[in-house]
N, C-alpha and C positions, 0 to 999 in steps of 0.2 A: 446263936453263937455258942460255941463250946469253949471250954477252958484251954483246949489244945491250941486254938488259934491265937490266944492271948500270950502264950509263953514265948519269950524272946528266944530265937534260935541263935545259937553261938556260931558265928562265922569265923572260920579259921583262914587267916591270910598268910600265905607263905611268901616271904620276901626273897626274891631272886637276887643272887649276888651278881655284880657286874663282871663280865669277862672281857678280855681284849677283843674277841671276835664280835661280841655284841656292841662294844663301843665303836669299832671300826665300821660295822654295818650302819649304826646310827649316824656316824659321821659322814658316810657316803650318801645316805639319804638326805641328811640336812644340807650337805654341800651341794647336792643336786638341786634341791629346792632353792637354795641361795642363788645358784647360777641361773636357774629359770626365772626367778624374780628379778635378778639383775638384767637379764636379757629383756624381760618385759618392761622394766623401768627405762632402759635405753630406747626401746621402740616407742614407748609413750612420749618420752621427752623429745625425740626427733619428730614425732607426729605433731606435737604441740608447737615445736619451733617452725615446722614447715607451714603451719596454718595460723597466721597472725590474726589478731582480733580486729575486726572491721567495725568500729563504732566510734561515734563522736561523743558519746556520753561517757564522762569520766567514771561514773559509778559502775557502769557495765564493764569498763576496762579494768577497774580495780577488783571487782568481784570475780571476773573471769580469770584474772591472773592469780588471785588468791586460791581459787578452786584448782587451777592447774598446779600451783605450787603444793597444795595439800595432797593432791592425787599422787604426784611424783614423790613427795615426802613420805607418805604412808608406805608406798612400795619400797622406798629406800630403807625405811625402818624395818620392814619385814626381811629385806635382804641382809641387813646388818645383824638382826637377831639370829637368823638361820646360819649366817657365817660364823658368828661367835660361838654358837652351839656346836658347830662342826669342829672348830678349833679346840673347844673344851673337851669334846669327846675324843679327839685325837690325843690330846694331852693325857686324858684319863687312861686311854689304852696304853700309852707309853709308860705311865706310872704303874699300871697293873703288871705289865711285862717286866719292868725292873724289879718289882716286889716279888714276882714269881722266881726270877733268876736269883735274887738274894736268898730266898728260902732254900732253893736247891743247893746253893753254895754252902749254906750253914748246916744243912743236913748231912 
């Protein structure tokens, strides 16, 4: 081992400023994912509703209904998160546009 390998290398990170175009692109992607997850959630829920649980054992019925609820709930959570992110990015794009217009008016 040499001393050259032990020296910490300085990493320079450049922080990219948000632009309205980047925000709109992210909002479109996030909204698309939210719509895809919503469609998947509806498909899974209708499949679960079309196939009832056939068992006389109450523990089996309780566990299977809990698992079905958990599956649909996790997909609904993902849908909500991506939907909220899309709305937030749209709001950020509007805010950045308003700030740019205000700067142009003041100059």
